[in-house]
C-alpha atoms as a printed R data frame, in Angstrom:
    type eleno elety resid chain resno       x       y       z
1   ATOM     1    CA   MET     A     1 109.139 192.122  80.442
2   ATOM     2    CA   SER     A     2 105.653 191.785  81.795
3   ATOM     3    CA   ALA     A     3 104.302 193.424  85.057
4   ATOM     4    CA   ALA     A     4 105.129 190.098  86.690
5   ATOM     5    CA   GLY     A     5 108.682 190.413  85.698
6   ATOM     6    CA   ALA     A     6 111.469 190.952  88.304
7   ATOM     7    CA   GLY     A     7 110.603 190.094  91.935
8   ATOM     8    CA   ALA     A     8 107.641 187.918  90.962
9   ATOM     9    CA   THR     A     9 107.113 184.764  93.127
10  ATOM    10    CA   ALA     A    10 105.306 181.601  92.432
11  ATOM    11    CA   GLY     A    11 101.595 181.193  93.232
12  ATOM    12    CA   PRO     A    12 100.808 179.523  96.478
13  ATOM    13    CA   GLY     A    13  99.018 176.369  95.049
14  ATOM    14    CA   VAL     A    14  97.106 174.667  97.624
15  ATOM    15    CA   ALA     A    15  98.444 174.422 101.020
16  ATOM    16    CA   GLY     A    16 101.692 175.989  99.780
17  ATOM    17    CA   ARG     A    17 102.197 173.053  97.241
18  ATOM    18    CA   PRO     A    18 101.780 173.001  93.487
19  ATOM    19    CA   VAL     A    19  98.731 171.205  92.115
20  ATOM    20    CA   GLY     A    20 100.657 170.244  89.011
21  ATOM    21    CA   ARG     A    21 103.342 171.028  86.480
22  ATOM    22    CA   ARG     A    22 102.970 172.149  82.934
23  ATOM    23    CA   HIS     A    23 103.077 169.124  80.520
24  ATOM    24    CA   HIS     A    24 102.461 170.611  77.022
25  ATOM    25    CA   LEU     A    25 101.218 173.727  75.406
26  ATOM    26    CA   ILE     A    26  98.747 172.524  72.846
27  ATOM    27    CA   LEU     A    27  97.799 174.335  69.736
28  ATOM    28    CA   ASP     A    28  94.803 173.371  67.711
29  ATOM    29    CA   CYS     A    29  95.398 173.094  63.960
30  ATOM    30    CA   PRO     A    30  94.041 171.678  60.740
31  ATOM    31    CA   ASP     A    31  97.508 169.784  60.018
32  ATOM    32    CA   PRO     A    32  99.373 168.734  63.314
33  ATOM    33    CA   MET     A    33 102.401 167.471  61.548
34  ATOM    34    CA   ALA     A    34 102.841 170.406  59.221
35  ATOM    35    CA   ALA     A    35 102.641 172.826  62.357
36  ATOM    36    CA   ALA     A    36 105.035 170.466  64.280
37  ATOM    37    CA   ARG     A    37 107.502 170.515  61.415
38  ATOM    38    CA   PHE     A    38 107.484 174.294  61.316
39  ATOM    39    CA   TRP     A    39 108.156 174.595  65.220
40  ATOM    40    CA   SER     A    40 110.574 171.719  65.166
41  ATOM    41    CA   ALA     A    41 112.642 173.745  62.696
42  ATOM    42    CA   VAL     A    42 112.169 177.093  64.523
43  ATOM    43    CA   LEU     A    43 113.077 175.674  67.892
44  ATOM    44    CA   GLY     A    44 115.610 173.184  66.812
45  ATOM    45    CA   GLU     A    45 113.821 170.457  68.619
46  ATOM    46    CA   PRO     A    46 112.721 167.031  67.352
47  ATOM    47    CA   VAL     A    47 109.186 165.678  66.795
48  ATOM    48    CA   THR     A    48 109.057 163.234  69.739
49  ATOM    49    CA   TYR     A    49 105.619 161.703  69.256
50  ATOM    50    CA   ALA     A    50 103.183 161.662  66.380
51  ATOM    51    CA   ASP     A    51  99.885 160.039  65.579
52  ATOM    52    CA   ASP     A    52  97.120 161.003  63.134
53  ATOM    53    CA   GLU     A    53  95.697 163.546  65.521
54  ATOM    54    CA   PHE     A    54  98.341 164.687  67.870
55  ATOM    55    CA   VAL     A    55 102.138 165.662  67.369
56  ATOM    56    CA   VAL     A    56 104.624 166.730  70.047
57  ATOM    57    CA   VAL     A    57 107.907 168.852  69.617
58  ATOM    58    CA   ALA     A    58 110.165 168.668  72.776
59  ATOM    59    CA   PRO     A    59 113.815 168.588  73.522
60  ATOM    60    CA   ASP     A    60 113.487 164.704  73.995
61  ATOM    61    CA   ALA     A    61 110.933 161.974  74.698
62  ATOM    62    CA   THR     A    62 110.962 162.638  78.425
63  ATOM    63    CA   SER     A    63 110.535 166.376  78.343
64  ATOM    64    CA   SER     A    64 107.343 168.706  78.043
65  ATOM    65    CA   GLY     A    65 107.031 170.923  75.057
66  ATOM    66    CA   MET     A    66 104.554 172.060  72.384
67  ATOM    67    CA   ALA     A    67 101.853 169.767  71.019
68  ATOM    68    CA   PHE     A    68  99.774 170.226  67.921
69  ATOM    69    CA   GLN     A    69  96.152 168.723  67.975
70  ATOM    70    CA   LEU     A    70  93.958 168.017  65.094
71  ATOM    71    CA   ALA     A    71  91.105 170.422  64.815
72  ATOM    72    CA   PRO     A    72  89.536 169.951  61.283
73  ATOM    73    CA   GLY     A    73  88.350 173.165  59.794
74  ATOM    74    CA   ASN     A    74  89.928 175.086  62.586
75  ATOM    75    CA   PRO     A    75  89.980 178.678  61.419
76  ATOM    76    CA   ALA     A    76  93.342 180.533  61.832
77  ATOM    77    CA   PRO     A    77  93.418 183.097  64.544
78  ATOM    78    CA   THR     A    78  92.915 186.818  63.381
79  ATOM    79    CA   TRP     A    79  94.728 188.332  66.434
80  ATOM    80    CA   PRO     A    80  94.604 191.258  67.258
81  ATOM    81    CA   ASP     A    81  91.065 191.215  65.678
82  ATOM    82    CA   PRO     A    82  88.960 189.333  67.991
83  ATOM    83    CA   ALA     A    83  86.774 187.722  65.237
84  ATOM    84    CA   VAL     A    84  88.625 184.552  65.553
85  ATOM    85    CA   PRO     A    85  90.420 184.313  69.034
86  ATOM    86    CA   GLN     A    86  93.644 182.330  69.784
87  ATOM    87    CA   GLN     A    87  93.203 178.650  70.210
88  ATOM    88    CA   ALA     A    88  95.267 176.953  72.733
89  ATOM    89    CA   HIS     A    89  95.183 174.939  75.984
90  ATOM    90    CA   VAL     A    90  97.672 173.765  78.557
91  ATOM    91    CA   ASP     A    91  98.092 170.252  79.847
92  ATOM    92    CA   VAL     A    92  98.853 170.029  83.480
93  ATOM    93    CA   MET     A    93 100.647 166.943  84.727
94  ATOM    94    CA   VAL     A    94  99.550 165.796  88.240
95  ATOM    95    CA   ASP     A    95 100.389 162.957  90.568
96  ATOM    96    CA   ASP     A    96  96.803 162.456  91.784
97  ATOM    97    CA   LEU     A    97  93.948 163.277  89.365
98  ATOM    98    CA   GLU     A    98  91.254 163.328  92.013
99  ATOM    99    CA   ARG     A    99  93.214 165.549  94.434
100 ATOM   100    CA   ALA     A   100  94.188 167.861  91.650
101 ATOM   101    CA   ASP     A   101  90.535 167.949  90.428
102 ATOM   102    CA   ALA     A   102  89.471 169.270  93.889
103 ATOM   103    CA   ALA     A   103  92.295 171.678  94.016
104 ATOM   104    CA   VAL     A   104  91.659 173.436  90.847
105 ATOM   105    CA   LEU     A   105  87.981 173.704  91.417
106 ATOM   106    CA   ALA     A   106  88.732 175.282  94.812
107 ATOM   107    CA   LEU     A   107  90.941 177.780  93.079
108 ATOM   108    CA   GLY     A   108  88.141 178.828  90.756
109 ATOM   109    CA   ALA     A   109  88.278 176.553  87.830
110 ATOM   110    CA   ARG     A   110  85.126 175.136  86.281
111 ATOM   111    CA   ARG     A   111  84.537 171.875  84.463
112 ATOM   112    CA   LEU     A   112  84.113 171.816  80.788
113 ATOM   113    CA   ALA     A   113  82.242 169.274  78.686
114 ATOM   114    CA   GLY     A   114  84.063 167.122  76.348
115 ATOM   115    CA   GLY     A   115  86.024 164.671  78.624
116 ATOM   116    CA   ASP     A   116  87.299 163.945  82.111
117 ATOM   117    CA   HIS     A   117  89.576 166.385  83.697
118 ATOM   118    CA   VAL     A   118  88.903 169.265  81.327
119 ATOM   119    CA   TYR     A   119  88.461 172.687  82.832
120 ATOM   120    CA   ALA     A   120  88.455 176.377  82.370
121 ATOM   121    CA   ASP     A   121  90.512 178.737  84.247
122 ATOM   122    CA   PRO     A   122  88.627 181.769  85.854
123 ATOM   123    CA   ALA     A   123  89.111 183.811  82.490
124 ATOM   124    CA   GLY     A   124  87.727 180.986  80.347
125 ATOM   125    CA   HIS     A   125  91.112 179.396  79.099
126 ATOM   126    CA   PRO     A   126  90.773 175.650  78.718
127 ATOM   127    CA   PHE     A   127  93.141 173.308  80.329
128 ATOM   128    CA   CYS     A   128  93.391 169.521  81.108
129 ATOM   129    CA   LEU     A   129  94.642 167.631  84.098
130 ATOM   130    CA   ILE     A   130  96.688 164.504  83.079
131 ATOM   131    CA   ARG     A   131  98.230 161.882  85.091
132 ATOM   132    CA   ARG     A   132 101.992 162.425  85.372
133 ATOM   133    CA   PRO     A   133 103.857 160.551  82.587
134 ATOM   134    CA   GLY     A   134 106.166 157.795  83.887
135 ATOM   135    CA   TRP     A   135 109.261 159.738  82.623
136 ATOM   136    CA   ALA     A   136 108.560 162.870  84.674
137 ATOM   137    CA   PRO     A   137 109.591 163.201  88.351
138 ATOM   138    CA   PRO     A   138 106.814 163.463  91.080
139 ATOM   139    CA   VAL     A   139 105.177 166.863  91.199
140 ATOM   140    CA   ALA     A   140 104.799 166.941  94.899
141 ATOM   141    CA   PRO     A   141 108.107 166.185  96.828
């Protein structure tokens, strides 16, 4: 159990409300379908979306899960050796992209080049804000 184990509470978000909800944990890889097949078998969950560059494994087509994104020539992580760090990012689904943009910047995120609504957390971990998919319930009550 981590230090944030028993008795941990959720972060305050902004004005006591969450900014968004985790959508997918996304792993960069040279062969998204091969990685998805592996994790599909490990987790016993189906591939729920696939194209040439992006594959999702989730309990069903209306649930968040793990995704695998094409990154040609992506070197495998060498953890714990820091020569090649771990490569992953989180997608955060939000009801309102502009409001969420302002909120994450106020919380200490910084914009990254490479697309709209792409950021780094204060430690440098990349994440993306995405418009909430139609199958997901609203983030804010």
